[in-house]
C-alpha positions in Angstrom: -28.0 -7.1 17.7 -24.7 -8.1 16.2 -24.4 -10.0 13.0 -23.0 -13.5 13.1 -19.4 -14.0 12.0 -19.0 -14.6 8.3 -17.2 -17.8 7.2 -14.3 -17.1 4.7 -13.2 -19.5 1.9 -11.3 -21.7 4.4 -14.5 -22.2 6.5 -13.1 -20.1 9.3 -15.3 -17.4 10.7 -14.1 -13.8 10.5 -15.1 -11.0 12.8 -16.7 -7.9 11.3 -13.5 -5.9 11.5 -11.7 -8.5 9.5 -14.5 -8.7 6.9 -14.3 -4.9 6.5 -10.5 -5.0 6.1 -10.8 -7.7 3.5 -13.4 -5.6 1.5 -11.0 -2.6 1.6 -8.1 -4.7 0.5 -10.1 -6.0 -2.5 -11.0 -2.4 -3.4 -7.4 -1.4 -3.3 -6.4 -4.4 -5.4 -8.9 -3.4 -8.0 -7.5 0.1 -8.0 -4.0 -1.3 -8.7 -5.2 -2.9 -11.9 -6.5 0.4 -13.3 -3.6 2.8 -12.3 -0.4 3.4 -14.3 1.1 5.9 -11.9 4.0 4.2 -10.0 3.8 6.5 -7.0 0.1 5.6 -6.5 0.8 1.9 -7.1 3.5 1.9 -4.4 1.3 3.8 -1.9 -1.6 1.5 -2.5 0.6 -1.5 -1.9 1.7 0.1 1.4 -1.9 0.6 2.3 -2.7 -3.0 1.6 0.3 -4.2 3.7 -0.9 -1.9 6.6 -4.4 -3.4 6.4 -3.0 -6.9 6.5 -0.9 -6.0 9.5 -3.9 -4.6 11.3 -5.9 -7.7 10.5 -3.2 -10.0 11.9 -3.1 -7.9 15.0 -6.8 -8.4 15.6 -6.3 -12.1 16.0 -2.7 -12.8 17.0 -3.6 -16.4 18.1 -4.3 -17.3 14.5 -0.9 -16.1 13.3 0.9 -18.7 15.4 
C-alpha cells in the first residue's frame, strides 16, 4: 500500500519522490553550513540545483 501524499508548508501535497528530493536538499544545505572548502561548496550547490530541476520535471504542470 502506498502512503498518502504529504502536504508541504503551502498546503499542497507532494509525491513521495518530491518529498525525498526535499529531504536530500535539506541535507545538502546543512552540509554547506559546515564546509569551508570552496570546491565542495560549489559542487554541493550544483547538486542542489540538479535536484531542484529534477523535482520541477516531475510536475511540469505546477511550474507554469
